[in-house]
PAGUZA-769298 format. One record per residue (C-alpha): x, y, z; residue number from 0. Coordinates in nm, 2 decimals, m for minus. Layout:
+--------+--------+--------+-----+
:     c1 :     c2 :     c3 :   k :
+--------+--------+--------+-----+
:      X :      Y :      Z : NUM :
...
+--------+--------+--------+-----+
end
This chain:
+--------+--------+--------+-----+
:     c1 :     c2 :     c3 :   k :
+--------+--------+--------+-----+
:  m1.91 :   6.62 :   6.41 :   0 :
:  m1.91 :   7.00 :   6.44 :   1 :
:  m1.84 :   6.98 :   6.81 :   2 :
:  m1.50 :   6.78 :   6.77 :   3 :
:  m1.17 :   6.97 :   6.70 :   4 :
:  m0.85 :   6.82 :   6.57 :   5 :
:  m0.57 :   7.07 :   6.65 :   6 :
:  m0.29 :   6.87 :   6.50 :   7 :
:  m0.44 :   6.83 :   6.16 :   8 :
:  m0.58 :   7.19 :   6.16 :   9 :
:  m0.22 :   7.32 :   6.25 :  10 :
:  m0.06 :   7.10 :   5.98 :  11 :
:  m0.32 :   7.20 :   5.73 :  12 :
:  m0.26 :   7.57 :   5.81 :  13 :
:   0.12 :   7.53 :   5.78 :  14 :
:   0.07 :   7.36 :   5.44 :  15 :
:  m0.15 :   7.64 :   5.31 :  16 :
:   0.08 :   7.92 :   5.45 :  17 :
:   0.40 :   7.76 :   5.31 :  18 :
:   0.51 :   7.94 :   4.99 :  19 :
:   0.55 :   7.76 :   4.67 :  20 :
:   0.32 :   7.48 :   4.75 :  21 :
:   0.09 :   7.37 :   4.46 :  22 :
:  m0.08 :   7.09 :   4.64 :  23 :
:  m0.45 :   7.17 :   4.67 :  24 :
:  m0.59 :   7.15 :   5.02 :  25 :
:  m0.74 :   6.83 :   5.10 :  26 :
:  m1.05 :   6.79 :   5.29 :  27 :
:  m1.02 :   6.60 :   5.61 :  28 :
:  m1.15 :   6.25 :   5.62 :  29 :
:  m1.48 :   6.19 :   5.79 :  30 :
:  m1.44 :   6.21 :   6.16 :  31 :
:  m1.54 :   5.92 :   6.37 :  32 :
:  m1.61 :   5.94 :   6.74 :  33 :
:  m1.28 :   5.89 :   6.92 :  34 :
:  m1.24 :   5.61 :   7.17 :  35 :
:  m1.20 :   5.74 :   7.52 :  36 :
:  m0.87 :   5.63 :   7.66 :  37 :
:  m0.86 :   5.62 :   8.04 :  38 :
:  m0.51 :   5.77 :   8.08 :  39 :
:  m0.48 :   6.00 :   7.77 :  40 :
:  m0.41 :   6.37 :   7.83 :  41 :
:  m0.69 :   6.62 :   7.76 :  42 :
:  m0.71 :   6.76 :   7.41 :  43 :
:  m0.57 :   7.12 :   7.38 :  44 :
:  m0.71 :   7.38 :   7.15 :  45 :
:  m0.50 :   7.57 :   6.89 :  46 :
:  m0.48 :   7.88 :   7.11 :  47 :
:  m0.37 :   7.68 :   7.41 :  48 :
:  m0.12 :   7.50 :   7.21 :  49 :
:   0.02 :   7.82 :   7.07 :  50 :
:   0.05 :   7.96 :   7.42 :  51 :
:   0.24 :   7.67 :   7.54 :  52 :
:   0.47 :   7.68 :   7.25 :  53 :
:   0.54 :   8.05 :   7.31 :  54 :
:   0.61 :   7.97 :   7.68 :  55 :
:   0.85 :   7.70 :   7.59 :  56 :
:   1.02 :   7.93 :   7.34 :  57 :
:   1.06 :   8.21 :   7.61 :  58 :
:   1.21 :   7.95 :   7.84 :  59 :
:   1.45 :   7.83 :   7.56 :  60 :
:   1.57 :   8.19 :   7.50 :  61 :
:   1.60 :   8.28 :   7.86 :  62 :
:   1.83 :   7.98 :   7.95 :  63 :
:   2.16 :   8.15 :   7.84 :  64 :
:   2.08 :   8.44 :   8.08 :  65 :
:   2.08 :   8.20 :   8.37 :  66 :
:   2.39 :   8.00 :   8.27 :  67 :
:   2.58 :   8.17 :   8.56 :  68 :
:   2.38 :   7.98 :   8.80 :  69 :
:   2.57 :   7.67 :   8.88 :  70 :
:   2.42 :   7.33 :   8.96 :  71 :
:   2.43 :   7.24 :   9.33 :  72 :
:   2.71 :   6.98 :   9.28 :  73 :
:   2.94 :   7.24 :   9.13 :  74 :
:   2.87 :   7.49 :   9.41 :  75 :
:   2.95 :   7.22 :   9.67 :  76 :
:   3.28 :   7.14 :   9.50 :  77 :
:   3.37 :   7.51 :   9.48 :  78 :
:   3.30 :   7.56 :   9.85 :  79 :
:   3.53 :   7.26 :   9.94 :  80 :
:   3.81 :   7.41 :   9.74 :  81 :
:   3.77 :   7.75 :   9.91 :  82 :
:   3.77 :   7.59 :  10.25 :  83 :
:   4.08 :   7.38 :  10.17 :  84 :
:   4.26 :   7.69 :  10.04 :  85 :
:   4.17 :   7.87 :  10.36 :  86 :
:   4.29 :   7.59 :  10.58 :  87 :
:   4.62 :   7.56 :  10.40 :  88 :
:   4.66 :   7.93 :  10.36 :  89 :
:   4.65 :   8.00 :  10.73 :  90 :
:   4.96 :   7.79 :  10.83 :  91 :
:   5.14 :   7.90 :  10.51 :  92 :
:   5.08 :   8.26 :  10.60 :  93 :
:   5.21 :   8.20 :  10.96 :  94 :
:   5.53 :   8.05 :  10.82 :  95 :
:   5.57 :   8.33 :  10.58 :  96 :
:   5.52 :   8.59 :  10.86 :  97 :
:   5.77 :   8.41 :  11.08 :  98 :
:   6.04 :   8.42 :  10.81 :  99 :
:   6.01 :   8.79 :  10.74 : 100 :
:   6.37 :   8.93 :  10.72 : 101 :
:   6.33 :   9.14 :  11.03 : 102 :
:   6.52 :   9.08 :  11.36 : 103 :
:   6.21 :   9.17 :  11.57 : 104 :
:   6.02 :   8.89 :  11.40 : 105 :
:   6.30 :   8.63 :  11.36 : 106 :
:   6.45 :   8.65 :  11.70 : 107 :
:   6.14 :   8.56 :  11.90 : 108 :
:   6.05 :   8.29 :  11.66 : 109 :
:   6.41 :   8.14 :  11.68 : 110 :
:   6.38 :   8.14 :  12.06 : 111 :
:   6.04 :   7.98 :  12.09 : 112 :
:   5.95 :   7.79 :  11.76 : 113 :
:   6.27 :   7.75 :  11.55 : 114 :
:   6.11 :   7.49 :  11.33 : 115 :
:   5.92 :   7.78 :  11.16 : 116 :
:   6.25 :   7.92 :  11.04 : 117 :
:   6.33 :   7.62 :  10.83 : 118 :
:   6.27 :   7.81 :  10.50 : 119 :
:   6.49 :   8.09 :  10.62 : 120 :
:   6.78 :   7.86 :  10.71 : 121 :
:   6.75 :   7.68 :  10.39 : 122 :
:   6.77 :   8.01 :  10.20 : 123 :
:   7.06 :   8.12 :  10.41 : 124 :
:   7.25 :   7.79 :  10.34 : 125 :
:   7.18 :   7.83 :   9.98 : 126 :
:   7.31 :   8.19 :   9.96 : 127 :
:   7.62 :   8.08 :  10.17 : 128 :
:   7.70 :   7.79 :   9.94 : 129 :
:   7.63 :   8.00 :   9.63 : 130 :
:   7.86 :   8.28 :   9.75 : 131 :
:   8.15 :   8.03 :   9.81 : 132 :
:   8.09 :   7.86 :   9.48 : 133 :
:   8.08 :   8.19 :   9.29 : 134 :
:   8.40 :   8.32 :   9.46 : 135 :
:   8.58 :   8.00 :   9.36 : 136 :
:   8.47 :   8.02 :   9.01 : 137 :
:   8.56 :   8.39 :   8.99 : 138 :
:   8.90 :   8.32 :   9.13 : 139 :
:   8.97 :   8.07 :   8.86 : 140 :
:   8.84 :   8.29 :   8.58 : 141 :
:   9.03 :   8.60 :   8.70 : 142 :
:   9.36 :   8.45 :   8.81 : 143 :
:   9.39 :   8.23 :   8.51 : 144 :
:   9.22 :   8.45 :   8.25 : 145 :
:   9.31 :   8.40 :   7.89 : 146 :
:   9.09 :   8.66 :   7.73 : 147 :
:   8.88 :   8.96 :   7.83 : 148 :
:   8.57 :   8.75 :   7.82 : 149 :
:   8.71 :   8.55 :   8.11 : 150 :
:   8.75 :   8.88 :   8.30 : 151 :
:   8.39 :   8.98 :   8.22 : 152 :
:   8.25 :   8.64 :   8.34 : 153 :
:   8.48 :   8.65 :   8.65 : 154 :
:   8.34 :   9.00 :   8.73 : 155 :
:   7.99 :   8.87 :   8.69 : 156 :
:   8.07 :   8.58 :   8.94 : 157 :
:   8.21 :   8.83 :   9.19 : 158 :
:   7.90 :   9.04 :   9.17 : 159 :
:   7.68 :   8.73 :   9.22 : 160 :
:   7.89 :   8.63 :   9.52 : 161 :
:   7.85 :   8.98 :   9.67 : 162 :
:   7.47 :   8.96 :   9.62 : 163 :
:   7.46 :   8.62 :   9.80 : 164 :
:   7.68 :   8.76 :  10.08 : 165 :
:   7.46 :   9.06 :  10.12 : 166 :
:   7.15 :   8.84 :  10.15 : 167 :
:   7.29 :   8.68 :  10.47 : 168 :
:   7.17 :   8.83 :  10.80 : 169 :
:   7.49 :   8.84 :  10.99 : 170 :
:   7.35 :   8.96 :  11.32 : 171 :
:   7.10 :   8.68 :  11.33 : 172 :
:   7.35 :   8.42 :  11.21 : 173 :
:   7.61 :   8.53 :  11.47 : 174 :
:   7.34 :   8.49 :  11.74 : 175 :
:   7.20 :   8.16 :  11.61 : 176 :
:   7.47 :   8.01 :  11.38 : 177 :
:   7.35 :   7.65 :  11.40 : 178 :
:   7.01 :   7.49 :  11.31 : 179 :
:   6.92 :   7.13 :  11.35 : 180 :
:   6.56 :   6.99 :  11.32 : 181 :
:   6.44 :   6.66 :  11.20 : 182 :
:   6.63 :   6.56 :  10.89 : 183 :
:   6.78 :   6.91 :  10.82 : 184 :
:   7.09 :   7.05 :  10.98 : 185 :
:   7.33 :   7.33 :  10.90 : 186 :
:   7.60 :   7.54 :  11.07 : 187 :
:   7.72 :   7.89 :  10.97 : 188 :
:   8.10 :   7.93 :  10.97 : 189 :
:   8.20 :   8.29 :  11.05 : 190 :
:   8.56 :   8.24 :  10.96 : 191 :
:   8.48 :   8.11 :  10.61 : 192 :
:   8.24 :   8.39 :  10.56 : 193 :
:   8.50 :   8.64 :  10.65 : 194 :
:   8.75 :   8.48 :  10.42 : 195 :
:   8.49 :   8.48 :  10.14 : 196 :
:   8.41 :   8.84 :  10.19 : 197 :
:   8.78 :   8.94 :  10.19 : 198 :
:   8.84 :   8.74 :   9.88 : 199 :
:   8.55 :   8.91 :   9.71 : 200 :
:   8.71 :   9.24 :   9.79 : 201 :
:   9.04 :   9.12 :   9.66 : 202 :
:   8.89 :   9.00 :   9.33 : 203 :
:   8.71 :   9.33 :   9.29 : 204 :
:   9.03 :   9.52 :   9.32 : 205 :
:   9.20 :   9.28 :   9.08 : 206 :
:   8.92 :   9.31 :   8.82 : 207 :
:   8.95 :   9.69 :   8.86 : 208 :
:   9.32 :   9.68 :   8.79 : 209 :
:   9.26 :   9.44 :   8.49 : 210 :
:   9.00 :   9.68 :   8.35 : 211 :
:   9.23 :   9.98 :   8.38 : 212 :
:   9.51 :   9.78 :   8.22 : 213 :
:   9.28 :   9.68 :   7.93 : 214 :
:   9.18 :  10.04 :   7.88 : 215 :
:   9.54 :  10.16 :   7.88 : 216 :
:   9.63 :   9.88 :   7.63 : 217 :
:   9.34 :   9.98 :   7.40 : 218 :
:   9.44 :  10.35 :   7.42 : 219 :
:   9.81 :  10.28 :   7.35 : 220 :
:   9.74 :  10.03 :   7.07 : 221 :
:   9.52 :  10.29 :   6.89 : 222 :
:   9.78 :  10.55 :   6.95 : 223 :
:  10.06 :  10.34 :   6.79 : 224 :
:   9.85 :  10.27 :   6.49 : 225 :
:   9.74 :  10.63 :   6.45 : 226 :
:  10.11 :  10.75 :   6.48 : 227 :
:  10.22 :  10.50 :   6.22 : 228 :
:   9.95 :  10.61 :   5.98 : 229 :
:  10.04 :  10.97 :   6.04 : 230 :
:  10.41 :  10.90 :   5.97 : 231 :
:  10.32 :  10.72 :   5.64 : 232 :
:  10.10 :  11.01 :   5.53 : 233 :
:  10.34 :  11.29 :   5.64 : 234 :
:  10.45 :  11.50 :   5.34 : 235 :
:  10.72 :  11.73 :   5.50 : 236 :
:  11.01 :  11.66 :   5.73 : 237 :
:  10.84 :  11.85 :   6.01 : 238 :
:  10.53 :  11.63 :   5.99 : 239 :
:  10.75 :  11.32 :   5.99 : 240 :
:  10.93 :  11.44 :   6.30 : 241 :
:  10.60 :  11.50 :   6.48 : 242 :
:  10.48 :  11.16 :   6.37 : 243 :
:  10.79 :  10.99 :   6.50 : 244 :
:  10.76 :  11.16 :   6.83 : 245 :
:  10.40 :  11.06 :   6.86 : 246 :
:  10.49 :  10.70 :   6.76 : 247 :
:  10.76 :  10.68 :   7.02 : 248 :
:  10.54 :  10.83 :   7.29 : 249 :
:  10.27 :  10.57 :   7.21 : 250 :
:  10.54 :  10.29 :   7.24 : 251 :
:  10.65 :  10.42 :   7.58 : 252 :
:  10.29 :  10.44 :   7.69 : 253 :
:  10.24 :  10.08 :   7.59 : 254 :
:  10.53 :   9.98 :   7.81 : 255 :
:  10.35 :  10.12 :   8.11 : 256 :
:  10.08 :   9.86 :   8.11 : 257 :
:  10.12 :   9.65 :   8.43 : 258 :
:  10.30 :   9.33 :   8.34 : 259 :
:  10.12 :   9.11 :   8.60 : 260 :
:   9.79 :   9.17 :   8.42 : 261 :
:   9.64 :   8.99 :   8.12 : 262 :
:   9.66 :   9.32 :   7.93 : 263 :
:  10.03 :   9.36 :   8.03 : 264 :
:  10.12 :   9.01 :   7.88 : 265 :
:   9.93 :   9.11 :   7.56 : 266 :
:  10.10 :   9.45 :   7.56 : 267 :
:  10.45 :   9.30 :   7.58 : 268 :
:  10.38 :   9.08 :   7.28 : 269 :
:  10.25 :   9.37 :   7.09 : 270 :
:  10.54 :   9.59 :   7.20 : 271 :
:  10.80 :   9.36 :   7.06 : 272 :
:  10.62 :   9.36 :   6.72 : 273 :
:  10.56 :   9.74 :   6.72 : 274 :
:  10.92 :   9.81 :   6.80 : 275 :
:  11.04 :   9.60 :   6.51 : 276 :
:  10.79 :   9.77 :   6.29 : 277 :
:  10.91 :  10.11 :   6.42 : 278 :
:  11.28 :  10.02 :   6.34 : 279 :
:  11.18 :   9.90 :   6.00 : 280 :
:  10.96 :  10.19 :   5.89 : 281 :
:  11.14 :  10.47 :   6.06 : 282 :
:  11.48 :  10.32 :   6.03 : 283 :
:  11.80 :  10.52 :   6.08 : 284 :
:  11.63 :  10.84 :   6.04 : 285 :
:  11.46 :  10.81 :   6.37 : 286 :
:  11.79 :  10.69 :   6.54 : 287 :
:  11.98 :  10.99 :   6.39 : 288 :
:  11.71 :  11.22 :   6.51 : 289 :
:  11.72 :  11.08 :   6.86 : 290 :
:  12.10 :  11.10 :   6.87 : 291 :
:  12.09 :  11.46 :   6.76 : 292 :
:  11.83 :  11.53 :   7.04 : 293 :
:  12.05 :  11.37 :   7.30 : 294 :
:  12.36 :  11.56 :   7.20 : 295 :
:  12.17 :  11.89 :   7.19 : 296 :
:  12.04 :  11.82 :   7.54 : 297 :
:  12.39 :  11.73 :   7.67 : 298 :
:  12.53 :  12.05 :   7.52 : 299 :
:  12.27 :  12.25 :   7.69 : 300 :
:  12.35 :  12.10 :   8.03 : 301 :
:  12.72 :  12.16 :   7.97 : 302 :
:  12.66 :  12.53 :   7.88 : 303 :
:  12.46 :  12.58 :   8.19 : 304 :
:  12.73 :  12.41 :   8.40 : 305 :
:  13.00 :  12.62 :   8.26 : 306 :
:  12.80 :  12.93 :   8.31 : 307 :
:  12.73 :  12.85 :   8.67 : 308 :
:  13.10 :  12.77 :   8.74 : 309 :
:  13.23 :  13.10 :   8.63 : 310 :
:  13.37 :  13.37 :   8.87 : 311 :
:  13.46 :  13.16 :   9.17 : 312 :
:  13.47 :  13.13 :   9.47 : 313 :
:  13.15 :  12.95 :   9.52 : 314 :
:  12.99 :  12.79 :   9.81 : 315 :
:  12.95 :  12.41 :   9.86 : 316 :
:  12.60 :  12.42 :   9.75 : 317 :
:  12.68 :  12.61 :   9.43 : 318 :
:  12.96 :  12.37 :   9.34 : 319 :
:  12.73 :  12.08 :   9.39 : 320 :
:  12.48 :  12.23 :   9.15 : 321 :
:  12.75 :  12.27 :   8.89 : 322 :
:  12.86 :  11.91 :   8.94 : 323 :
:  12.49 :  11.79 :   8.89 : 324 :
:  12.47 :  11.98 :   8.55 : 325 :
:  12.79 :  11.82 :   8.43 : 326 :
:  12.66 :  11.48 :   8.54 : 327 :
:  12.33 :  11.52 :   8.35 : 328 :
:  12.52 :  11.62 :   8.03 : 329 :
:  12.72 :  11.30 :   8.06 : 330 :
:  12.41 :  11.08 :   8.13 : 331 :
:  12.24 :  11.21 :   7.81 : 332 :
:  12.53 :  11.11 :   7.60 : 333 :
:  12.55 :  10.77 :   7.76 : 334 :
:  12.21 :  10.69 :   7.62 : 335 :
:  12.35 :  10.69 :   7.26 : 336 :
:  12.39 :  10.34 :   7.14 : 337 :
:  12.70 :  10.21 :   6.97 : 338 :
:  12.49 :  10.10 :   6.68 : 339 :
:  12.50 :  10.45 :   6.54 : 340 :
:  12.87 :  10.49 :   6.46 : 341 :
:  12.87 :  10.86 :   6.38 : 342 :
:  12.65 :  10.96 :   6.67 : 343 :
:  12.84 :  10.73 :   6.92 : 344 :
:  13.18 :  10.87 :   6.82 : 345 :
:  13.06 :  11.23 :   6.88 : 346 :
:  12.91 :  11.14 :   7.21 : 347 :
:  13.23 :  10.98 :   7.33 : 348 :
:  13.42 :  11.28 :   7.23 : 349 :
:  13.20 :  11.51 :   7.43 : 350 :
:  13.19 :  11.27 :   7.73 : 351 :
:  13.57 :  11.29 :   7.75 : 352 :
:  13.56 :  11.66 :   7.76 : 353 :
:  13.27 :  11.68 :   8.00 : 354 :
:  13.43 :  11.43 :   8.25 : 355 :
:  13.75 :  11.65 :   8.25 : 356 :
:  13.54 :  11.95 :   8.35 : 357 :
:  13.35 :  11.75 :   8.60 : 358 :
:  13.67 :  11.64 :   8.76 : 359 :
:  13.78 :  12.00 :   8.80 : 360 :
:  13.46 :  12.09 :   8.96 : 361 :
:  13.48 :  11.80 :   9.21 : 362 :
:  13.83 :  11.92 :   9.30 : 363 :
:  13.70 :  12.28 :   9.37 : 364 :
:  13.41 :  12.13 :   9.57 : 365 :
:  13.64 :  11.93 :   9.79 : 366 :
:  13.87 :  12.23 :   9.84 : 367 :
:  13.57 :  12.44 :   9.94 : 368 :
:  13.45 :  12.17 :  10.19 : 369 :
:  13.79 :  12.13 :  10.35 : 370 :
:  13.84 :  12.50 :  10.37 : 371 :
:  13.52 :  12.55 :  10.55 : 372 :
:  13.59 :  12.28 :  10.79 : 373 :
:  13.95 :  12.41 :  10.86 : 374 :
:  13.81 :  12.77 :  10.93 : 375 :
:  13.54 :  12.62 :  11.16 : 376 :
:  13.81 :  12.43 :  11.36 : 377 :
:  14.03 :  12.75 :  11.38 : 378 :
:  13.73 :  12.94 :  11.51 : 379 :
:  13.66 :  12.68 :  11.77 : 380 :
:  14.03 :  12.69 :  11.89 : 381 :
:  14.02 :  13.07 :  11.92 : 382 :
:  13.71 :  13.06 :  12.13 : 383 :
:  13.85 :  12.80 :  12.36 : 384 :
:  14.17 :  13.00 :  12.39 : 385 :
:  13.99 :  13.32 :  12.48 : 386 :
:  13.78 :  13.14 :  12.73 : 387 :
:  14.08 :  12.99 :  12.91 : 388 :
:  14.30 :  13.30 :  12.91 : 389 :
:  14.31 :  13.46 :  13.26 : 390 :
:  14.25 :  13.83 :  13.30 : 391 :
:  14.58 :  13.87 :  13.50 : 392 :
:  14.86 :  13.88 :  13.24 : 393 :
:  15.11 :  13.76 :  13.50 : 394 :
:  14.92 :  13.43 :  13.54 : 395 :
:  14.92 :  13.35 :  13.18 : 396 :
:  15.09 :  13.03 :  13.07 : 397 :
:  15.29 :  13.14 :  12.78 : 398 :
:  15.38 :  12.80 :  12.66 : 399 :
:  15.02 :  12.68 :  12.66 : 400 :
:  14.91 :  12.98 :  12.47 : 401 :
:  15.19 :  12.94 :  12.21 : 402 :
:  15.09 :  12.58 :  12.16 : 403 :
:  14.73 :  12.67 :  12.10 : 404 :
:  14.82 :  12.95 :  11.87 : 405 :
:  15.03 :  12.71 :  11.67 : 406 :
:  14.73 :  12.48 :  11.64 : 407 :
:  14.51 :  12.77 :  11.51 : 408 :
:  14.78 :  12.87 :  11.26 : 409 :
:  14.80 :  12.51 :  11.13 : 410 :
:  14.42 :  12.50 :  11.07 : 411 :
:  14.42 :  12.84 :  10.90 : 412 :
:  14.70 :  12.73 :  10.67 : 413 :
:  14.47 :  12.45 :  10.54 : 414 :
:  14.23 :  12.69 :  10.39 : 415 :
:  14.28 :  12.70 :  10.01 : 416 :
:  14.30 :  13.00 :   9.80 : 417 :
:  14.00 :  13.06 :   9.57 : 418 :
:  13.75 :  12.95 :   9.84 : 419 :
:  13.49 :  13.15 :  10.02 : 420 :
:  13.68 :  13.10 :  10.35 : 421 :
:  14.02 :  13.22 :  10.23 : 422 :
:  14.00 :  13.59 :  10.31 : 423 :
:  13.86 :  13.54 :  10.66 : 424 :
:  14.12 :  13.28 :  10.72 : 425 :
:  14.41 :  13.51 :  10.61 : 426 :
:  14.28 :  13.78 :  10.85 : 427 :
:  14.28 :  13.53 :  11.14 : 428 :
:  14.61 :  13.38 :  11.03 : 429 :
:  14.78 :  13.73 :  11.04 : 430 :
:  14.65 :  13.80 :  11.39 : 431 :
:  14.76 :  13.46 :  11.52 : 432 :
:  15.11 :  13.50 :  11.38 : 433 :
:  15.15 :  13.84 :  11.53 : 434 :
:  15.03 :  13.72 :  11.87 : 435 :
:  15.27 :  13.42 :  11.84 : 436 :
:  15.57 :  13.64 :  11.76 : 437 :
:  15.48 :  13.87 :  12.06 : 438 :
:  15.48 :  13.58 :  12.30 : 439 :
:  15.79 :  13.43 :  12.16 : 440 :
:  15.98 :  13.76 :  12.19 : 441 :
:  15.91 :  13.79 :  12.57 : 442 :
+--------+--------+--------+-----+
end
């Protein structure tokens, strides 16, 4: 019995003895009997061999995660198939991508030899072409029929999108190969429609620019009106009120400058009507009286300058025209005074009557000066002709002809009015002509 070993029972008994907290006393093994030899049973292992085997299995168990990267043969085969499929598909895709590069040196040879490869390019060109036309039509509707600044902003975005689509079209290539038809797909590029779309984009850009400027002017003018009104309401002295009224009126005039054909112009006109009513209600007759006083003062200044310039005649034609212009400006200033202001209108009409009288006198003097200059010029021309035709031999002179010509010269010189710049010269020539006429008549 001493030659037989039972590793399982020895191992179990050792575990029981070594387990902590166990109070079961060790049991003696039962009496061993000679085992029956089985023909196919494995050989019996010793405790040491069993421990070594368990340690080997434990090492293999802990080393398995380190080799997890190693794929089973089935996974490797599937991965290789995917790689080869990707390579086989990538080669033609890469060739198509290379053929559709946006470079003339690439596209032209391909279009001439293998146009089917350019199908993606033509589809992209058609898409950009149609998108450009659609964006322009949308922008035209938004900008031409805008009802708010938001419509203008959206229209500007559509214009920019249309420009981007137009820029994406290769014009040189499309002009050379405008038509593409292969299999189920066909498209033709229209150069005239493209030019119209590009021209319309430029027009819409200019229209948006004008609308934006009008919006800025409207915003600036509107803020100026509100600021001037607040300044007038807070003014404590008459001087401050006059300054505020001037700023208010200037803001209203600036609001009138907003172009009426724009969206901002239509809005400005609506605001202007309300602002002008507000101006009349707040400022009232004080502003009107101040305006009347300003116009009367300006007219008086023009009249004073006109009277000063007309002193000490004679004057030339240009000088009389300047005096006439000053009187006309004085009258025009007074004509701006409305009949609603009774006192101011009456004073303006009184001054207008006086100024028109002075203007009439100036116009008479101007006409006399013009006619006198013309008469003197005609007399000088007659004198030159007479001297040119008079023979050097006194005996061959036709006295009757000379007398007739002298009489015409005298008639022209008599038309020169006194008080003109030509009068003194005309009197000298007239005296000489009359003496010559008497001399010929006495012969």
